[in-house]
N, CA and C atoms as an extended XYZ file, in Angstrom:
264
Properties=species:S:1:pos:R:3:atomname:S:1:resname:S:1:resid:I:1 pbc="F F F"
N         0.944       -0.814       -0.190 N   UNK     1
C         0.088        0.110       -0.046 CA  UNK     1
C         0.910        1.150       -0.036 C   UNK     1
N         0.415        2.183       -1.261 N   UNK     2
C         1.092        3.487       -0.955 CA  UNK     2
C         0.649        4.440        0.128 C   UNK     2
N         1.717        5.146        0.551 N   UNK     3
C         1.526        5.889        1.514 CA  UNK     3
C         1.404        7.122        0.828 C   UNK     3
N         0.372        8.328        1.573 N   UNK     4
C         0.604        9.655        0.647 CA  UNK     4
C         0.901       10.538        1.989 C   UNK     4
N         1.717       11.298        1.695 N   UNK     5
C         2.668       12.018        2.558 CA  UNK     5
C         2.856       13.650        2.227 C   UNK     5
N         2.498       14.303        3.056 N   UNK     6
C         2.093       15.704        2.798 CA  UNK     6
C         3.457       16.200        2.684 C   UNK     6
N         3.906       17.539        1.523 N   UNK     7
C         5.173       18.080        1.550 CA  UNK     7
C         4.691       19.783        1.785 C   UNK     7
N         4.406       19.760        3.137 N   UNK     8
C         4.259       20.988        3.557 CA  UNK     8
C         5.221       21.844        3.935 C   UNK     8
N         6.541       21.300        4.265 N   UNK     9
C         7.811       22.273        4.119 CA  UNK     9
C         8.037       22.590        2.900 C   UNK     9
N         8.172       21.478        1.886 N   UNK    10
C         8.396       22.125       -0.077 CA  UNK    10
C         7.191       23.232       -0.677 C   UNK    10
N         6.114       22.968       -0.176 N   UNK    11
C         4.944       23.776       -0.414 CA  UNK    11
C         5.109       25.001        0.489 C   UNK    11
N         5.497       25.009        1.632 N   UNK    12
C         5.515       26.801        2.397 CA  UNK    12
C         6.666       27.375        2.176 C   UNK    12
N         7.915       26.623        1.637 N   UNK    13
C         8.698       27.057        2.038 CA  UNK    13
C         9.229       27.667        1.190 C   UNK    13
N         8.881       28.381       -0.171 N   UNK    14
C         8.887       29.247       -1.191 CA  UNK    14
C         7.542       30.282       -1.253 C   UNK    14
N         6.858       29.836       -0.163 N   UNK    15
C         5.456       31.334       -0.553 CA  UNK    15
C         5.927       32.174       -0.055 C   UNK    15
N         6.611       33.015        0.889 N   UNK    16
C         6.952       34.362        0.515 CA  UNK    16
C         7.276       34.986       -0.379 C   UNK    16
N         8.238       34.246       -1.292 N   UNK    17
C         8.546       34.544       -2.607 CA  UNK    17
C         7.484       34.358       -4.120 C   UNK    17
N         6.299       33.595       -3.414 N   UNK    18
C         5.356       33.963       -4.343 CA  UNK    18
C         4.375       35.128       -4.518 C   UNK    18
N         4.539       35.684       -3.343 N   UNK    19
C         3.594       36.952       -3.350 CA  UNK    19
C         3.816       37.702       -4.075 C   UNK    19
N         2.913       38.821       -4.782 N   UNK    20
C         3.060       39.537       -5.813 CA  UNK    20
C         4.023       40.882       -5.749 C   UNK    20
N         4.354       41.548       -6.935 N   UNK    21
C         5.587       42.216       -6.817 CA  UNK    21
C         4.601       43.659       -6.566 C   UNK    21
N         5.381       44.346       -6.084 N   UNK    22
C         4.790       45.871       -6.314 CA  UNK    22
C         3.701       46.202       -7.889 C   UNK    22
N         5.202       45.883       -8.771 N   UNK    23
C         4.954       46.284      -10.104 CA  UNK    23
C         3.409       45.254      -10.400 C   UNK    23
N         3.287       43.982       -9.845 N   UNK    24
C         2.326       43.374      -10.366 CA  UNK    24
C         1.021       43.609       -9.597 C   UNK    24
N         1.219       43.928       -8.533 N   UNK    25
C        -0.061       45.173       -8.024 CA  UNK    25
C        -0.530       46.057       -8.464 C   UNK    25
N         0.543       46.870       -9.144 N   UNK    26
C         0.215       48.328       -9.680 CA  UNK    26
C        -0.821       47.451      -10.810 C   UNK    26
N         0.120       46.396      -11.463 N   UNK    27
C        -1.016       46.525      -12.902 CA  UNK    27
C        -2.748       45.818      -12.737 C   UNK    27
N        -2.087       45.150      -11.102 N   UNK    28
C        -3.941       44.607      -11.498 CA  UNK    28
C        -4.726       45.719      -10.984 C   UNK    28
N        -4.185       46.990      -10.213 N   UNK    29
C        -5.099       48.185       -9.625 CA  UNK    29
C        -5.342       48.788      -10.941 C   UNK    29
N        -4.389       48.890      -11.777 N   UNK    30
C        -4.786       49.574      -13.368 CA  UNK    30
C        -5.905       48.754      -13.690 C   UNK    30
N        -5.807       47.714      -14.226 N   UNK    31
C        -6.908       46.794      -14.440 CA  UNK    31
C        -8.254       46.731      -13.797 C   UNK    31
N        -8.332       47.089      -12.286 N   UNK    32
C        -9.625       46.916      -11.899 CA  UNK    32
C       -10.585       46.988      -12.257 C   UNK    32
N       -10.621       48.645      -12.925 N   UNK    33
C       -12.086       48.816      -13.795 CA  UNK    33
C       -12.329       47.735      -14.798 C   UNK    33
N       -11.485       47.277      -15.523 N   UNK    34
C       -11.928       46.805      -16.628 CA  UNK    34
C       -12.321       45.189      -16.105 C   UNK    34
N       -11.977       44.694      -14.980 N   UNK    35
C       -12.476       43.458      -14.378 CA  UNK    35
C       -13.517       43.265      -13.990 C   UNK    35
N       -13.793       44.319      -13.036 N   UNK    36
C       -15.359       44.716      -12.706 CA  UNK    36
C       -16.247       44.599      -13.597 C   UNK    36
N       -15.925       45.591      -14.491 N   UNK    37
C       -17.363       45.832      -15.661 CA  UNK    37
C       -17.283       44.326      -16.560 C   UNK    37
N       -16.244       43.426      -16.609 N   UNK    38
C       -16.246       42.182      -17.382 CA  UNK    38
C       -17.084       41.530      -15.888 C   UNK    38
N       -17.119       41.312      -15.174 N   UNK    39
C       -17.994       40.718      -14.084 CA  UNK    39
C       -19.340       41.072      -13.872 C   UNK    39
N       -19.773       42.624      -14.147 N   UNK    40
C       -20.794       42.895      -13.978 CA  UNK    40
C       -21.491       42.357      -15.455 C   UNK    40
N       -20.679       42.199      -16.692 N   UNK    41
C       -21.226       41.880      -18.027 CA  UNK    41
C       -22.101       40.472      -18.088 C   UNK    41
N       -20.541       39.692      -16.998 N   UNK    42
C       -20.944       37.992      -16.907 CA  UNK    42
C       -22.398       38.018      -16.095 C   UNK    42
N       -22.369       38.814      -15.118 N   UNK    43
C       -23.707       38.601      -14.001 CA  UNK    43
C       -24.737       38.514      -15.195 C   UNK    43
N       -24.794       39.793      -15.994 N   UNK    44
C       -26.028       39.993      -16.421 CA  UNK    44
C       -26.215       38.894      -17.374 C   UNK    44
N       -25.303       38.338      -18.128 N   UNK    45
C       -25.743       37.194      -19.190 CA  UNK    45
C       -26.308       36.137      -18.238 C   UNK    45
N       -25.166       36.151      -17.084 N   UNK    46
C       -25.645       34.656      -16.586 CA  UNK    46
C       -27.428       34.470      -15.885 C   UNK    46
N       -27.474       35.747      -15.483 N   UNK    47
C       -29.132       35.945      -14.856 CA  UNK    47
C       -29.729       35.273      -16.128 C   UNK    47
N       -29.580       35.547      -17.370 N   UNK    48
C       -30.598       35.230      -18.436 CA  UNK    48
C       -30.273       34.015      -18.717 C   UNK    48
N       -29.723       33.223      -18.029 N   UNK    49
C       -29.244       31.612      -18.643 CA  UNK    49
C       -30.619       30.757      -18.783 C   UNK    49
N       -31.465       30.717      -17.545 N   UNK    50
C       -32.110       29.813      -17.059 CA  UNK    50
C       -33.419       30.195      -17.581 C   UNK    50
N       -34.013       31.624      -18.758 N   UNK    51
C       -34.928       31.973      -18.913 CA  UNK    51
C       -34.623       32.534      -20.264 C   UNK    51
N       -35.821       33.018      -20.376 N   UNK    52
C       -35.776       33.717      -21.871 CA  UNK    52
C       -35.945       35.486      -21.775 C   UNK    52
N       -34.622       35.843      -22.348 N   UNK    53
C       -34.237       37.457      -22.025 CA  UNK    53
C       -35.410       38.292      -22.740 C   UNK    53
N       -35.595       39.165      -21.390 N   UNK    54
C       -36.975       39.817      -21.575 CA  UNK    54
C       -36.113       41.174      -22.058 C   UNK    54
N       -36.834       42.461      -22.597 N   UNK    55
C       -36.383       43.347      -23.219 CA  UNK    55
C       -35.355       44.388      -22.074 C   UNK    55
N       -36.007       44.047      -21.056 N   UNK    56
C       -34.890       44.652      -19.805 CA  UNK    56
C       -33.945       43.995      -19.684 C   UNK    56
N       -33.799       42.582      -19.790 N   UNK    57
C       -32.094       41.530      -19.638 CA  UNK    57
C       -31.748       41.952      -20.755 C   UNK    57
N       -32.186       42.295      -21.932 N   UNK    58
C       -31.548       42.560      -23.544 CA  UNK    58
C       -30.614       43.958      -23.283 C   UNK    58
N       -31.567       45.219      -22.801 N   UNK    59
C       -30.688       46.026      -22.483 CA  UNK    59
C       -29.667       46.056      -21.191 C   UNK    59
N       -29.988       45.424      -20.137 N   UNK    60
C       -28.936       45.205      -19.288 CA  UNK    60
C       -27.867       44.692      -19.664 C   UNK    60
N       -27.773       43.546      -20.489 N   UNK    61
C       -26.706       43.059      -20.971 CA  UNK    61
C       -26.053       44.066      -22.087 C   UNK    61
N       -26.242       44.531      -22.348 N   UNK    62
C       -26.023       45.408      -23.684 CA  UNK    62
C       -25.366       46.536      -23.200 C   UNK    62
N       -26.037       47.094      -22.360 N   UNK    63
C       -25.182       48.257      -21.618 CA  UNK    63
C       -24.140       47.652      -20.438 C   UNK    63
N       -24.102       46.494      -20.172 N   UNK    64
C       -22.791       46.164      -19.156 CA  UNK    64
C       -22.211       45.481      -20.579 C   UNK    64
N       -22.071       45.203      -21.629 N   UNK    65
C       -21.309       44.966      -22.582 CA  UNK    65
C       -20.648       46.612      -23.279 C   UNK    65
N       -21.240       47.480      -22.972 N   UNK    66
C       -20.629       48.540      -23.454 CA  UNK    66
C       -19.564       48.990      -22.557 C   UNK    66
N       -20.232       49.096      -21.065 N   UNK    67
C       -19.428       49.811      -20.272 CA  UNK    67
C       -17.804       48.696      -20.311 C   UNK    67
N       -18.187       47.248      -20.263 N   UNK    68
C       -16.897       46.480      -20.499 CA  UNK    68
C       -15.680       46.783      -21.243 C   UNK    68
N       -16.295       47.117      -22.645 N   UNK    69
C       -15.604       47.651      -23.850 CA  UNK    69
C       -15.318       48.579      -23.606 C   UNK    69
N       -15.887       49.897      -22.997 N   UNK    70
C       -15.359       51.297      -22.460 CA  UNK    70
C       -14.263       51.220      -21.358 C   UNK    70
N       -14.312       50.574      -20.499 N   UNK    71
C       -13.443       50.061      -19.733 CA  UNK    71
C       -11.725       49.936      -20.268 C   UNK    71
N       -12.033       48.395      -21.200 N   UNK    72
C       -11.188       47.534      -21.981 CA  UNK    72
C       -10.468       48.844      -22.663 C   UNK    72
N       -11.194       49.773      -23.262 N   UNK    73
C       -10.531       50.539      -24.637 CA  UNK    73
C        -9.628       51.748      -23.275 C   UNK    73
N       -10.740       52.092      -22.240 N   UNK    74
C        -9.820       52.992      -21.450 CA  UNK    74
C        -8.481       52.382      -20.528 C   UNK    74
N        -8.480       51.459      -20.456 N   UNK    75
C        -7.252       50.517      -20.116 CA  UNK    75
C        -6.272       50.245      -21.435 C   UNK    75
N        -6.601       50.221      -22.354 N   UNK    76
C        -5.779       50.403      -23.380 CA  UNK    76
C        -4.782       51.479      -23.807 C   UNK    76
N        -6.115       52.412      -23.596 N   UNK    77
C        -5.199       53.946      -23.852 CA  UNK    77
C        -4.520       54.359      -22.998 C   UNK    77
N        -4.476       53.721      -21.445 N   UNK    78
C        -4.040       54.399      -20.206 CA  UNK    78
C        -2.686       53.486      -20.537 C   UNK    78
N        -2.499       52.384      -20.754 N   UNK    79
C        -1.136       51.761      -21.330 CA  UNK    79
C        -0.355       51.879      -22.549 C   UNK    79
N        -0.945       52.548      -23.187 N   UNK    80
C        -0.326       53.050      -24.608 CA  UNK    80
C         0.357       53.839      -24.278 C   UNK    80
N        -0.278       54.866      -22.985 N   UNK    81
C         0.306       56.467      -23.080 CA  UNK    81
C         1.564       56.141      -22.027 C   UNK    81
N         2.214       55.329      -21.640 N   UNK    82
C         3.536       55.486      -21.346 CA  UNK    82
C         3.403       54.361      -20.271 C   UNK    82
N         2.373       53.698      -19.407 N   UNK    83
C         2.590       52.345      -18.396 CA  UNK    83
C         2.508       51.273      -19.036 C   UNK    83
N         3.989       50.785      -19.039 N   UNK    84
C         4.339       49.304      -19.174 CA  UNK    84
C         3.916       48.286      -18.628 C   UNK    84
N         3.308       48.596      -17.626 N   UNK    85
C         2.664       47.157      -16.915 CA  UNK    85
C         3.275       46.042      -16.658 C   UNK    85
N         4.085       45.109      -16.858 N   UNK    86
C         4.545       43.548      -16.508 CA  UNK    86
C         4.182       42.809      -15.658 C   UNK    86
N         2.807       42.695      -15.134 N   UNK    87
C         1.979       41.559      -14.515 CA  UNK    87
C         1.744       40.202      -15.543 C   UNK    87
N         1.977       40.583      -16.741 N   UNK    88
C         1.506       39.590      -17.271 CA  UNK    88
C         2.896       38.887      -17.894 C   UNK    88
């Protein structure tokens, strides 16, 4: 019979080095409006998965999609204006 052994030391030994750097945290902060807008869009779509979308649902999805696209465009414009990013 094979025994499963934990490797806690091997897993946690590198934990402090696996934290995000300041540059990565700055990049996440910069991308947060786009991430939030994408989540709102996703939520609007998920609401309509189990039913036929009404006109209100369609407008909600369209507005959320537009906000997500605007946020992505704003992010692209900001990163093109000089912020190099570096988190990806």
